[in-house]
Structures are given as C-alpha cells and as structure tokens.
matplotlib code that plots the C-alpha trace (Angstrom):
import matplotlib.pyplot as plt

x = [-0.1, 1.5, 1.2, 2.2, 1.1, -1.7, -2.8, -2.8, -5.0, -7.5, -7.6, -8.3, -11.3, -12.6, -12.5, -14.1, -17.0, -17.6, -16.8, -20.5, -20.2, -16.5, -15.8, -15.1, -12.3, -11.8, -8.8, -7.9, -4.5, -3.6, -0.4, 0.8, 3.9, 5.3, 8.4, 10.8, 14.1, 16.1, 19.5, 19.3, 18.0, 14.4, 13.5, 10.3, 9.2, 6.2, 4.1, 1.3, -1.4, 1.2, 3.9, 6.9, 6.3, 2.6, 0.3, 0.2, -2.8, -4.0, -6.4, -7.3, -7.1, -10.4, -11.4, -12.0, -9.7, -11.2, -8.5, -9.3, -6.1, -6.2, -3.5, -3.0, 0.0, 0.1, 1.5, 0.2, 0.8, 0.1, 0.2, 1.5, 0.5, 4.0, 3.7, 0.0, -2.1, -4.5, -6.4, -4.2, -6.1, -5.5, -1.7, -1.1, 1.6, 1.1, 1.0, 1.0, -2.1, -3.8, -3.4, -2.2, -3.9, -4.4, -3.4, -6.0, -8.3, -9.1, -8.9, -10.2, -8.4, -10.6, -9.4, -9.8, -7.2, -6.0, -3.1, -1.5, 1.9, 4.0, 3.9, 4.3, 3.0, 4.9, 4.3, 5.4, 5.5, 8.7, 10.9, 8.1, 9.0, 12.4, 10.7, 8.4, 5.4, 5.6, 4.1, 3.6, 0.9, 0.0, -2.4, -3.4, -4.2, -7.8, -6.5, -3.9, -0.4, 2.2, 4.4, 2.8, 4.6, 3.8, 4.4, 4.1, 5.9, 6.4, 9.9, 10.2, 13.8, 14.4, 17.3, 16.9, 18.6, 17.8, 18.6, 15.7, 15.9, 15.7, 18.9, 20.3, 19.7, 21.2, 24.3, 24.6, 24.0, 26.7, 29.5, 30.2, 32.1, 31.0, 29.0, 31.9, 34.1, 31.6, 31.2, 35.1, 34.2, 36.2, 39.3, 42.6, 46.4, 47.0, 44.3, 45.4, 49.1, 47.8, 45.9, 48.5, 46.2, 48.0, 48.2, 44.5, 44.0, 45.8, 44.4, 41.0, 42.2, 43.7, 40.5, 38.8, 36.5, 35.1, 35.7, 33.8, 30.6, 27.8, 25.5, 25.2, 24.0, 25.5, 22.5, 22.2, 20.4, 19.0, 15.6, 13.7, 9.8, 10.7, 13.0, 16.8, 16.3, 13.0, 12.1, 9.7, 8.2, 8.9, 9.6, 12.1, 11.4, 8.9, 9.0, 8.6, 7.6, 9.5, 8.1, 11.2, 10.4, 13.1, 11.6, 14.9, 15.1, 18.5, 20.1, 20.5, 20.7, 22.5, 20.1, 21.3, 19.7, 21.7, 19.8, 20.8, 20.1, 16.9, 14.5, 13.5, 9.9, 8.6, 10.1, 8.2, 5.1, 5.0, 6.0, 9.4, 10.8, 12.1, 15.9, 18.3, 20.6, 22.9, 23.0, 20.5, 21.0, 17.8, 17.7, 15.7, 11.9, 12.2, 10.3, 11.3, 9.4, 11.7, 11.1, 13.6, 13.4, 14.2, 16.8, 16.9, 15.9, 17.7, 17.0, 18.4, 19.4, 18.0, 20.6, 20.0, 23.4, 23.8, 25.6, 27.9, 29.1, 28.0, 25.6, 22.9, 19.4, 18.7, 15.7, 15.6, 13.5, 12.8, 13.3, 16.3, 20.1, 20.9, 22.8, 24.2, 24.5, 28.0, 29.4, 29.4, 32.8, 33.4, 33.4, 36.8, 36.3, 39.8, 39.1, 39.5, 36.7, 37.8, 40.7, 40.3, 39.0, 37.1, 33.7, 32.2, 28.8, 27.6, 28.9, 26.3, 26.7, 25.7, 22.8, 21.1, 20.5, 20.2, 16.6, 15.7, 14.5, 17.2, 20.6, 20.5, 21.2, 24.1, 23.2, 22.1, 24.1, 22.1, 22.6, 26.4, 26.6, 24.7, 27.1, 30.2, 28.9, 27.1, 28.6, 29.0, 32.2, 34.2, 34.0, 35.1, 33.5, 35.4, 36.1, 37.8, 36.1, 35.1, 35.6, 33.7, 35.6, 34.1, 32.0, 34.0, 33.8, 30.7, 29.3, 27.1, 25.1, 21.3, 20.1, 18.5, 20.3, 18.5, 15.0, 12.8, 9.2, 6.8, 5.1, 5.6, 5.9, 6.5, 4.9, 3.0, 5.2, 2.2, 1.9, 3.8, 7.1, 8.8, 12.2, 13.2, 17.0, 17.9, 21.2, 21.2, 23.4, 24.5, 27.1, 28.2, 29.8, 27.0, 24.5, 22.5, 21.0, 19.4, 18.1, 20.0, 21.6, 18.3, 16.3, 12.6, 10.9, 7.8, 9.9, 11.2, 7.8, 8.1, 5.3, 3.8, 0.6, -1.7, -1.2, 2.5, 5.2, 7.6, 11.2, 13.4, 17.0, 18.8, 22.5, 23.8, 26.7, 27.4, 29.2, 26.2, 23.4, 19.9, 16.6, 14.3, 10.6, 7.7, 4.5, 1.3, 3.0, 4.9, 7.8, 10.0, 13.6, 15.7, 18.0, 18.7, 15.8, 14.1, 10.2, 10.6, 12.0, 10.8, 8.1, 9.1, 8.2, 11.5, 14.8, 18.4, 20.6, 24.2, 27.0, 28.3, 25.8, 23.0, 19.5, 16.7, 13.1, 9.9, 6.1, 2.8, 1.4, -1.9, -2.9, -3.8, -3.0, 0.2, 2.5, 5.7, 9.0, 12.0, 15.0, 13.8, 16.7, 14.9, 17.6, 18.3, 14.8, 14.5, 17.6, 16.0, 16.2, 12.5, 10.1, 6.4, 5.3, 2.4, -0.2, -1.0, -4.6, -5.5, -5.2, -5.3, -8.1, -8.0, -7.4, -4.1, -2.9, -3.5, -0.9, 1.4, 3.7, 4.8, 6.1, 8.8, 9.8, 13.4, 14.5, 17.3, 20.1, 22.4, 25.9, 29.2, 32.2, 34.2, 37.8, 39.1, 43.1, 45.6, 46.6, 43.5, 40.0, 38.4, 35.4, 32.6, 28.8, 26.7, 22.9, 22.2, 19.7, 20.3, 21.9, 22.3, 24.6, 24.9, 28.1, 30.3, 34.0, 36.5, 39.9, 40.9, 44.3, 44.5, 47.8, 47.6, 43.9, 44.3, 41.2, 39.9, 36.1, 34.1, 30.4, 29.2, 26.4, 27.3, 25.4, 26.2, 26.5, 27.9, 30.4, 33.3, 32.1, 30.3, 30.2, 29.9, 29.8, 30.1, 31.8, 35.4, 36.7, 40.1, 42.7, 46.5, 49.3, 51.2, 48.4, 45.8, 42.2, 39.5, 36.1, 35.6, 33.1, 34.3, 33.3, 34.7, 34.7, 35.3, 36.3, 37.6, 41.2, 42.7, 43.6, 40.2, 42.0, 39.6, 40.5, 39.0, 39.8, 38.0, 38.4, 37.6, 35.8, 39.3, 41.0, 42.5, 42.5, 42.8, 43.7, 43.5, 43.8, 43.3, 43.5, 42.5, 44.2, 42.8, 45.8, 43.9, 40.3, 40.1, 43.2, 43.2, 46.1, 45.3, 46.9, 45.9, 47.7, 46.4, 47.7, 46.0, 47.3, 46.8, 47.6, 50.1, 50.9, 49.5, 49.6, 48.2, 49.2, 47.8, 45.9, 42.5, 41.6, 37.9, 36.5, 32.7, 30.5, 30.7, 34.1, 37.7, 41.2, 42.6, 46.3, 47.7, 50.4, 49.4, 52.0, 50.3, 49.2, 51.6, 51.2, 48.9, 46.3, 42.7, 39.3, 37.0, 33.3, 30.9, 27.2, 24.3, 20.5, 17.6, 15.9, 13.7]
y = [0.0, 3.4, 6.1, 9.3, 12.9, 12.3, 9.0, 11.0, 13.6, 11.1, 9.3, 12.6, 13.3, 9.8, 10.1, 13.4, 12.0, 9.0, 10.4, 10.1, 6.3, 5.9, 3.5, 5.4, 3.7, 4.8, 4.6, 5.6, 6.8, 7.8, 9.6, 9.2, 8.7, 5.4, 3.7, 1.8, -0.1, -0.4, -0.1, -1.7, 1.6, 2.3, 5.8, 7.7, 8.1, 8.9, 6.1, 5.8, 3.2, 2.2, 1.2, 2.4, 2.5, 3.2, 0.8, 0.4, 2.3, 0.5, 1.8, 1.1, 3.8, 5.7, 5.2, 8.2, 8.2, 9.3, 9.3, 10.2, 11.3, 11.5, 13.6, 12.4, 14.6, 17.7, 19.5, 20.2, 17.5, 16.8, 14.1, 14.8, 12.3, 12.2, 12.0, 11.8, 14.2, 15.7, 19.1, 21.7, 21.8, 18.3, 18.1, 18.4, 21.1, 23.2, 27.0, 26.2, 24.1, 24.1, 25.2, 21.9, 19.2, 20.7, 18.6, 16.0, 16.5, 14.6, 15.9, 14.1, 14.2, 13.3, 13.2, 11.1, 8.5, 9.8, 7.4, 4.0, 3.0, 3.0, 6.1, 7.1, 9.5, 11.3, 14.2, 17.6, 19.1, 19.9, 16.8, 14.3, 12.3, 11.5, 10.2, 7.8, 9.4, 7.8, 5.0, 3.5, 3.7, 1.2, 2.2, -0.8, 0.0, -0.4, -3.3, -6.0, -5.1, -4.8, -6.8, -9.4, -11.0, -14.0, -11.9, -8.2, -6.6, -3.2, -2.3, 0.8, 2.1, 4.6, 5.8, 5.9, 7.9, 7.6, 11.2, 13.9, 15.4, 18.8, 18.1, 16.8, 20.1, 22.0, 20.1, 20.7, 24.3, 24.6, 23.2, 20.3, 17.7, 14.8, 12.9, 12.8, 11.5, 8.9, 7.6, 8.0, 10.3, 13.4, 14.2, 14.5, 14.8, 11.2, 9.9, 11.7, 10.5, 6.8, 7.3, 9.3, 12.0, 14.9, 17.0, 16.7, 17.5, 20.8, 21.6, 21.5, 23.6, 26.1, 26.6, 27.1, 24.1, 22.3, 18.7, 16.4, 14.9, 12.5, 12.5, 15.2, 12.7, 9.6, 7.3, 4.5, 2.0, 1.4, -0.1, -2.0, -1.9, -0.9, -3.8, -4.6, -8.1, -9.0, -12.1, -12.3, -15.5, -16.6, -20.0, -20.8, -19.6, -17.0, -13.4, -10.9, -7.2, -5.1, -1.6, 0.2, 3.5, 5.7, 7.2, 8.3, 11.6, 12.2, 8.9, 7.7, 3.9, 1.5, -1.5, -4.8, -8.3, -11.3, -13.5, -11.7, -8.3, -6.5, -5.3, -1.8, -1.2, 2.0, 5.0, 7.3, 5.3, 5.7, 2.8, 3.1, 0.7, -2.0, -2.4, -4.5, -3.2, -4.9, -1.9, 0.8, 4.2, 5.5, 9.0, 10.4, 10.3, 8.4, 5.1, 2.3, -0.9, -3.7, -7.3, -10.1, -13.9, -16.2, -18.4, -21.5, -22.6, -20.0, -16.7, -14.1, -10.8, -7.4, -5.2, -1.4, 0.2, 3.9, 5.9, 7.1, 3.5, 3.8, 0.7, -1.2, -2.8, -6.3, -8.1, -11.7, -13.1, -16.7, -19.6, -21.7, -20.9, -17.3, -15.9, -12.3, -9.5, -8.1, -5.3, -1.9, -0.2, 2.5, 6.1, 7.8, 11.1, 12.3, 12.1, 15.4, 15.7, 19.0, 19.7, 23.3, 25.8, 27.5, 26.6, 28.2, 29.8, 28.3, 24.7, 22.0, 18.2, 16.6, 14.7, 17.9, 19.4, 16.2, 15.8, 19.4, 21.6, 24.2, 24.6, 26.3, 29.9, 31.2, 32.1, 35.8, 38.5, 38.0, 34.2, 34.7, 37.0, 34.6, 31.8, 34.1, 35.0, 31.9, 28.7, 26.1, 24.3, 27.6, 27.1, 30.3, 31.3, 32.3, 31.2, 27.8, 24.4, 21.6, 18.0, 15.4, 12.3, 9.1, 7.2, 4.7, 1.1, -0.4, 3.0, 4.1, 7.3, 7.4, 5.4, 8.5, 7.9, 4.6, 5.8, 6.0, 6.5, 4.0, 6.7, 10.1, 12.7, 15.8, 19.1, 21.2, 23.9, 26.0, 26.8, 29.7, 29.0, 30.0, 29.2, 29.6, 29.3, 28.2, 27.8, 25.2, 26.8, 26.6, 26.7, 23.6, 25.2, 27.3, 24.9, 27.1, 25.6, 27.9, 28.6, 31.4, 32.2, 32.9, 30.9, 30.5, 34.1, 35.7, 37.7, 34.8, 32.9, 31.2, 32.5, 30.7, 30.9, 28.2, 26.8, 27.6, 25.1, 25.7, 24.8, 24.5, 24.8, 23.7, 24.2, 22.5, 24.7, 22.6, 19.4, 17.4, 15.7, 17.4, 15.5, 18.1, 17.5, 19.4, 18.8, 18.1, 17.6, 15.2, 16.8, 15.6, 14.9, 16.0, 13.0, 12.3, 10.4, 13.0, 12.5, 9.6, 11.6, 10.0, 11.5, 11.9, 13.9, 13.9, 14.1, 14.2, 17.2, 15.7, 17.9, 20.5, 19.5, 21.0, 19.2, 20.4, 19.6, 20.7, 20.4, 21.6, 24.3, 22.6, 23.2, 26.3, 27.8, 27.0, 24.0, 23.4, 22.8, 21.8, 19.6, 16.3, 15.9, 17.0, 18.9, 20.9, 21.8, 22.8, 25.1, 27.0, 25.1, 25.3, 27.5, 28.1, 27.7, 30.1, 30.0, 33.6, 34.7, 32.0, 32.0, 29.6, 29.8, 32.7, 30.4, 29.1, 32.7, 33.8, 31.3, 31.4, 33.8, 31.0, 29.2, 32.0, 31.9, 31.4, 29.3, 30.5, 28.1, 28.7, 26.9, 27.5, 26.2, 26.7, 25.8, 25.4, 25.1, 25.2, 28.8, 30.3, 30.0, 30.9, 30.3, 31.6, 31.5, 32.3, 32.7, 32.6, 32.3, 32.2, 35.8, 37.1, 36.2, 37.5, 36.4, 36.5, 35.5, 35.8, 34.7, 35.3, 34.6, 33.3, 34.8, 38.4, 38.8, 40.0, 39.3, 40.2, 40.0, 40.9, 40.9, 41.4, 41.4, 40.1, 39.7, 36.8, 37.9, 34.5, 31.9, 34.2, 37.6, 38.9, 42.3, 43.0, 45.6, 45.2, 46.1, 44.9, 45.1, 44.3, 44.5, 44.1, 44.8, 46.8, 48.5, 49.1, 48.6, 50.2, 49.5, 50.3, 49.9, 48.0, 47.8, 45.3, 42.5, 38.7, 36.9, 33.5, 33.3, 30.5, 27.5, 28.0, 30.6, 32.6, 36.3, 39.7, 43.2, 46.0, 49.6, 50.8, 53.9, 54.8, 54.9, 51.5, 48.6, 44.9, 42.2, 38.5, 35.1, 31.5, 28.2, 24.5, 21.5, 17.9, 15.7, 12.4, 11.4, 13.0, 15.1, 18.9, 21.3, 25.0, 28.3, 32.0, 35.3, 38.8, 42.2, 44.9, 48.6, 48.9, 45.4, 44.6, 41.0, 37.8, 34.3, 31.0, 27.4, 24.1, 20.8, 19.3, 15.6, 14.8, 12.3, 12.7, 15.2, 17.5, 16.8, 17.3, 17.4, 20.7, 22.1, 25.3, 27.9, 31.5, 34.2, 36.2, 33.5, 30.8, 27.0, 24.6, 22.0, 21.0, 20.3, 21.9, 21.6, 22.1, 22.9, 23.3, 23.6, 22.8, 25.3, 28.0]
z = [0.1, -1.0, 1.3, -0.3, 0.2, -2.5, -0.5, 2.8, 1.1, -0.1, 3.2, 4.8, 2.4, 2.9, 6.6, 6.4, 4.3, 6.3, 9.9, 10.9, 10.5, 11.5, 14.4, 17.8, 19.5, 23.1, 25.3, 28.9, 30.0, 33.5, 34.3, 37.9, 40.0, 40.7, 42.0, 39.6, 39.9, 36.6, 38.3, 41.7, 43.3, 43.7, 42.5, 42.0, 38.3, 36.2, 34.8, 32.2, 33.5, 36.0, 33.7, 31.7, 28.7, 28.7, 26.8, 23.1, 21.5, 18.5, 15.8, 12.4, 9.6, 9.4, 13.1, 15.3, 18.3, 21.7, 24.4, 27.9, 29.8, 33.6, 35.2, 38.8, 39.3, 41.4, 38.4, 34.9, 32.2, 28.5, 25.8, 22.2, 19.4, 17.6, 14.0, 13.8, 11.5, 14.1, 14.3, 15.9, 19.1, 19.6, 19.1, 22.8, 23.3, 26.3, 25.5, 21.8, 20.9, 24.2, 27.8, 29.1, 31.5, 34.9, 38.0, 39.1, 35.9, 32.9, 29.4, 26.3, 23.0, 20.1, 16.3, 13.2, 12.3, 8.9, 8.3, 9.1, 10.6, 13.7, 15.7, 19.6, 22.2, 25.1, 27.5, 26.1, 29.6, 31.2, 31.6, 32.0, 28.8, 30.4, 33.6, 31.9, 30.1, 26.6, 24.8, 21.4, 18.7, 16.0, 13.3, 11.0, 7.4, 5.9, 4.0, 4.7, 6.0, 3.2, 3.4, 5.4, 8.3, 10.6, 13.9, 14.7, 17.7, 19.0, 20.1, 22.1, 22.9, 25.6, 28.0, 31.7, 34.5, 38.0, 38.7, 38.4, 34.8, 36.2, 38.1, 34.9, 33.3, 36.2, 36.0, 32.3, 32.7, 35.4, 32.8, 35.2, 33.3, 35.5, 32.7, 30.4, 33.2, 34.1, 30.6, 29.9, 26.7, 27.5, 25.5, 27.4, 26.8, 27.8, 25.7, 22.7, 23.2, 23.5, 20.1, 18.3, 18.1, 20.0, 17.0, 16.5, 20.1, 20.1, 16.6, 18.1, 21.1, 18.8, 16.9, 20.2, 19.8, 22.8, 23.3, 20.9, 22.5, 21.2, 24.1, 26.8, 29.5, 31.3, 31.3, 33.9, 31.6, 28.0, 27.9, 25.3, 26.1, 29.6, 30.3, 30.0, 28.5, 26.9, 24.9, 21.8, 20.7, 17.1, 15.4, 13.0, 9.5, 10.6, 9.5, 12.3, 11.9, 14.5, 14.9, 16.3, 18.2, 19.6, 22.6, 24.1, 25.6, 24.0, 22.9, 19.4, 18.9, 16.6, 16.0, 14.7, 14.7, 15.3, 13.0, 9.8, 7.8, 8.6, 5.8, 6.3, 4.9, 6.8, 8.2, 10.5, 9.8, 6.1, 3.5, 1.8, -0.9, 1.0, 1.4, 3.6, 6.4, 8.8, 11.2, 11.6, 13.2, 14.7, 15.6, 18.6, 17.9, 14.6, 14.0, 11.5, 10.6, 9.8, 8.8, 10.1, 9.5, 12.5, 10.7, 13.3, 16.6, 18.7, 20.5, 18.3, 20.0, 18.6, 20.3, 20.6, 21.3, 22.4, 19.8, 22.4, 23.2, 26.9, 26.9, 25.1, 25.5, 24.4, 23.1, 22.1, 19.1, 19.1, 21.4, 22.6, 22.9, 23.0, 19.8, 20.6, 18.2, 17.3, 19.3, 17.8, 17.7, 20.3, 19.0, 18.6, 20.1, 19.3, 15.6, 14.0, 11.5, 9.9, 7.5, 8.0, 10.8, 8.1, 6.6, 3.6, 4.3, 1.1, 1.8, 0.9, 0.7, -2.6, -1.3, 0.2, -3.2, -5.4, -6.4, -5.7, -8.5, -8.1, -6.2, -3.0, -2.8, -0.6, 2.9, 3.2, 5.3, 8.4, 8.4, 7.7, 10.7, 12.8, 11.8, 12.6, 16.1, 17.3, 16.0, 18.8, 18.7, 18.0, 14.2, 12.4, 9.0, 5.9, 2.4, 3.0, 2.9, 5.2, 5.0, 7.3, 8.1, 6.6, 9.1, 11.1, 10.1, 11.8, 12.7, 9.8, 9.7, 9.4, 6.4, 4.5, 1.3, 1.0, 1.9, -1.2, -1.1, -2.7, -4.8, -6.2, -3.3, -5.6, -4.6, -7.0, -8.6, -9.1, -5.4, -4.2, -2.5, 0.8, 1.7, 5.3, 6.3, 9.7, 11.3, 14.3, 16.7, 20.5, 23.1, 24.8, 27.8, 28.8, 27.4, 25.2, 22.1, 19.7, 15.9, 14.1, 17.4, 19.3, 21.8, 21.7, 21.9, 20.5, 17.9, 16.0, 15.1, 11.6, 9.7, 6.6, 4.7, 3.7, 0.1, 0.1, -0.7, 2.4, 2.4, 5.4, 4.8, 8.1, 8.5, 11.6, 13.0, 16.0, 16.5, 17.6, 16.0, 16.0, 15.3, 14.0, 14.4, 12.8, 14.5, 12.4, 9.0, 6.9, 4.9, 2.1, 2.9, -0.2, -0.1, -3.9, -4.6, -6.9, -6.9, -4.6, -1.8, 1.5, 3.7, 7.5, 10.5, 12.1, 10.4, 11.8, 10.9, 11.3, 12.6, 10.2, 7.5, 5.8, 5.4, 3.3, 3.8, 2.1, 2.6, 1.6, 4.0, 4.3, 7.9, 10.0, 13.4, 15.3, 15.2, 17.2, 15.5, 17.6, 18.3, 19.9, 22.2, 25.3, 26.9, 23.6, 23.4, 26.8, 26.4, 23.5, 20.1, 19.4, 17.4, 16.6, 12.9, 12.5, 9.7, 9.0, 9.0, 11.5, 15.2, 18.3, 20.9, 23.5, 26.5, 24.9, 23.9, 27.5, 28.9, 26.0, 27.7, 30.1, 26.9, 26.6, 30.3, 30.8, 33.8, 36.0, 37.3, 40.1, 40.5, 41.9, 43.7, 47.0, 47.3, 50.8, 50.8, 53.4, 52.7, 51.2, 50.3, 46.9, 45.0, 42.7, 42.5, 39.4, 38.8, 35.0, 32.2, 28.5, 28.2, 31.8, 34.6, 38.0, 39.5, 42.6, 42.9, 45.7, 47.1, 50.8, 52.4, 55.9, 57.0, 56.0, 55.7, 51.9, 49.8, 46.4, 46.0, 42.6, 42.0, 38.4, 36.1, 32.6, 29.3, 27.1, 23.5, 22.0, 23.0, 22.3, 23.9, 27.1, 28.4, 32.2, 35.0, 38.7, 41.9, 43.1, 46.7, 47.5, 50.3, 50.0, 52.3, 49.9, 47.9, 50.7, 50.3, 48.2, 46.5, 42.8, 40.0, 37.0, 33.5, 31.0, 28.4, 28.5, 25.4, 24.2, 22.7, 20.7, 22.6, 24.6, 26.7, 28.7, 29.0, 30.2, 30.8, 32.9, 33.7, 37.0, 38.5, 40.0, 36.6, 37.1, 34.8, 35.1, 32.5, 33.0, 31.1, 32.2, 30.6, 31.9, 30.2, 30.9, 31.5, 32.2, 32.6, 36.1, 36.4, 35.0, 35.2, 35.2, 35.2, 35.5, 35.1, 36.1, 36.0, 37.8, 37.6, 41.4, 42.8, 39.7, 38.9, 40.3, 38.9, 39.8, 38.7, 39.9, 39.4, 40.2, 40.7, 40.4, 42.8, 42.3, 40.5, 43.8, 45.2, 43.9, 45.5, 44.7, 45.0, 43.7, 44.0, 44.1, 43.8, 46.6, 49.0, 48.4, 47.9, 49.4, 48.9, 49.9, 48.4, 46.1, 46.4, 43.7, 43.7, 41.4, 41.4, 39.2, 37.2, 39.0]

ax = plt.figure().add_subplot(projection="3d")
ax.plot(x, y, z, "-o")
ax.set_aspect("equal")
plt.show()
C-alpha cells in the first residue's frame, strides 16, 4: 500500500466524508507517580497506566480516536501524538496548541485517524517524557499489512537515568564535566597520546573548539519496552515485523539483529521501498518498521546500542540458545573531522540538493553574521572548505540515502514557494541551544501561509546531531531520490551538515518545531510555526507567555585550601549572569571580591559591569566599580579586561588543560594597575560530581592543597 502525500489527502477526504459512520475507539491513559527499579536503586518515576512505557494504543485507519487522559500529578501534564495528523487543538503541546492538562483533571482528545503505521505518544510538559510518560501507537491500514509478516511486535527504545531530569539540566548548565568523566568520553592529553592524536587534540584547542561529544547525559540504563532483556516468541522460518520506536530523551541507537540483515519497510510510519541493512542508526523520535526472519531454533538478539557506546538494551527473538549480536565499535572522540578551521557559508553536501528543482542559494548576510558569532564548537567562518571524516567502520550514519518513497511525493510547482533558512546553533559550555543564534521568543515565530510550498534549509553549525521534528505535517527529505523523496516527520541534521526539507502548508493555526533531544529543546532550540490569517483559541494565547519563560540556574564552587579560600557563585539564564567571585588569604587577611552582572553575546564575547573590593598589604584597600569585556582566545583561553571607576584597569587570562580522565592542570595570570601582577598554577583531581582534590601555588598567598566543592541547582 502506497502512502504518499496524495494518498494521505485522499484518506483525509474519505475520513471526512464518512466521519459520521466511523468507528469510535476509546482509550484511557492515567499519568501518575510510581516507583521503579532499573538499576538496583528504587526511585520515583512517572508512569502511564502504572507502567513504563505506557500501553500500546491500536487503531485502524479511518477510526475516530477518543482518548481520555487523567492527570493524577500535582503539576500540569500533557500528551502529544508524535507523527499523527491531528487538528491543531488536539496536538497536545502546552501553550502552543492548548493550555495543558491541569493537575487532578481529565482531558479528552478526539481526532480522526488519517494514516496508518507506527507512531508514539509522549508528554510535552517539562521533563516528564524522560521520567516515563511515553508509549507506542500502532495504526493498522484499511487493507492487509504490506508486506505481510507472521508476527508483529512493538519495540520501544529509551534511555533511563535515576537522577531527576531537572537536576540533570542544572548540571549541564553549570558546565560540570562529570557525565563525560563517568562515561570516559572526555578528551585529554594522555588519551590523545595513546591514540597518536595529540596534533588533532591541539588543533581543536587552537580553533577554540570544545571537546567532541555525542550525548550530553550519562545514562544509567537503556531499555527496550521498559526492560533490559525481553524475549519475543517466534519460530524458525517465521517473519517478524518489528516496529522500532526511539523514545529516548537524547540517545541515538544502533540497532542490529543477530539473525541476519533487517529489511526496512517503513520510516516514521510511512512505507518506503524495502531495502536490507545490517546496522540501523535510529535518531531520537524516529520510527522504523523492519522485517526479520528467524533463521533457526535459537533466541536471536536484537541489540540497541547507544551511539555514544555507553551501553545497550537487549531483546531476544525466538526460542532456545541465545545468539548475541556483534558489538558496535566505540566512537573515537579524538578524531578531528575538519581539514580546516574555516567553513564556507555556502557549503552543502551532495545529497542535500540532489533531487531538488534548483541549487540552494548562499546564505544571506544575516545568516552569515549569525554563523560567525554563534557557532557552537568554535567554528570560524570564511572562504575555506570543510571535509567531514568518513564514518568509522561499523558506525554507519542514518540511512537517509537509502530511503525511497513507494510513490511520487513531488509538490506542486504551481503553489507559491517560501524558503526559510535556519542555522542550528549553540554553546556546549554554557548549554544554550538555539536557531539562528536565538532561543525561543515571540519575535522569531516562523510565519507561513496556507497553500504555500515551504522549504526549510537547516544548516547544523554545531558538533552534535539534532533530530528536528515538525508537528502536524509530513515533509519531503531531499535525499537524492528525486520525485521519490521519503516523507518523514523527524529528520536528523548531522554535525556541520545541511539538510533540506519541504512540505505543503496545508494546515492552520500554530505548530511546534524543535530539536527532539529533550535537553536541547529545553535549552532553546525550538520555534512556533504560525499560519498567517489564523489564530489559536483565546485560552491558549492567554497562557502562551509561559512558553517563553526562561529558567534561572544557580551553581558555583568553593575551594578550601591550606593557605587560602577561593570560589565563585553564579545565577544564570540564557543571556544574563549574576556572579560573585572571591579569594581570601588566611595569614595576611588579603582578599579580592568581585560581584558582576554580565550579558552573554555569544560563545566568544560577554560584557559585564560590577563592583570589586580588595585589600592588599602593599596596595591598601578600596572598592571600585568596574566595566569590561570577556572573550575567548585560541587554545580555549579565557580572557577579560576591565576599567575601574578609580581609573585603574585589570587584564586576566586563564587556561585549563585535561591531563587524564580525572586530572586537570590550570593556570591563570592577572595584571592590575593597582595590585600589579598575580599568577596561579595548580591541578585538580575529580573524585565525584561535587568533590575534587585541589592544589595550587598562588604568587600572593603561596602554595597549598585542599578540596574543591561544587554545587548546582535545578531550574527555577
């Protein structure tokens, strides 16, 4: 059965014409708290109907879904029907399509089922998805399933962490490197030397790039259908359809079947021309239907390995002796994927434009300026070229080049065309993720008109993957298949690559568009797509300002040494920081305390103003106002300069250098026109996320050692 845009349109008409006689299928979902134990520790989670994941909702194309969602929480909740074509008010995004589900109330969603295939649902409120509010949706076609299989199973992949996701976000915002230490994914001098990559290491440092990373979070477990080792019944020779859903909050998975190659027959719910694949990379929020054949009387492993190599989930298909799937090679975090520190603003990969009706135009001046100032990873713009390293053996990219629709998906060229260019941007250290250098705000709504052909040209200017999801629509991914470009609702935009999608603007009102890595979305990589001439209901508009609220995060550190104490504390949101830093000597009572407000422009530049109080035996004591700039130099050297209200000035620079997984060396130098030169050198050995051993020599206070305590908060 071919499910193209034309087929979907016909189905919509058929459902509309026959809605009065359509079968109403009701379901009940209850969101509540519950205890789970995936790791040996019992922690509180969120459940749907008492489980994680929630139950599979099954419908037949042409049904009317009536789903009663009971929110038993003390806080608001929601459910979004990921990939389903629903009326805008049923889409389930708080403050975008409806106000949300109030605590201890029931909300009823009702919409026609316009499609068939594999989809899923999840909360769109806060971090509830990460805590367990998700489940699968299977929609059977009006006719027989194509291709037929002897058995049919849902396979829900997910990632789990015992820690509260709001605390996870606080740690990410604080710049704490504990997750990379825990997974051993950080880059350091010793690791580079062992791999003969020391030149690559310092080249990255020289280009002011942060360390390479695949996932921001160190997960405790990877689950399949809420379990760590599930078994599905199947007999030798039987064909099995596996409906694979990546419901992870931020993990991509390599999926492989020990019994032989998998045949991919659908992507994001819609049929594709079948093709075989040994190892399938599934981006966050994507779905794939695959057919496997059980070759003999054994239990064959379907293994889902996290892309960062930190673990895997296991599912067995068949009966008898266990046959394991092969291991996925670990990623090489030291590999330098660039042959130059410069990237042409017009760079495009071949498959981005193959099959489109014209070459992509160069980025406009505004987009170029955005690239120059806001690229995560320290990439600088200019007239050079970029070359991505070939995928490591056994670590294939997403299979988009092999996805081919079963029918013509071309859009009518008679429709007016709108091209929207987006740079996916961010700052790993500050943990700000953005589009065109801006986090979500009322001023950057994407405006389109019904009847247009809309093209999104998405250029990823970061060193991380971004699975971009458009609610309420299917779009063509321009992947070199011409008129057979596949239809998807979620597409991965790879690091330093451009991906182009296009769709018919055939809806109304407002729809969400965002990166589906939960923490990237929460940090700002999201937009509203608005149909001009239409408007959502008054109740939703009344609460929409809450969508733009920026959380504040507090974090800092205190070092208690044998000769002195020093530390810092910060309260930050996307662009604003209120900070306090100090150093105090025990013997002579000297101190230097600075309180500032700073405004974040981009990764390279911030401006600040504040008050500095100091006391020194030779210079005396004073309090002065200060005004200055902080900026990032090559080799990731942090520097700043200020002028004081007493006509003084101060310049400082500092550098941290990771020596091993846990050991970091650091040095700072400062010149103040009043107190003159001061320098520090030392090392820190990380024991836990909150505690380090710390030793340093300071030119004013002398040498000594002690401990460094770090703290951070959830958002508020």
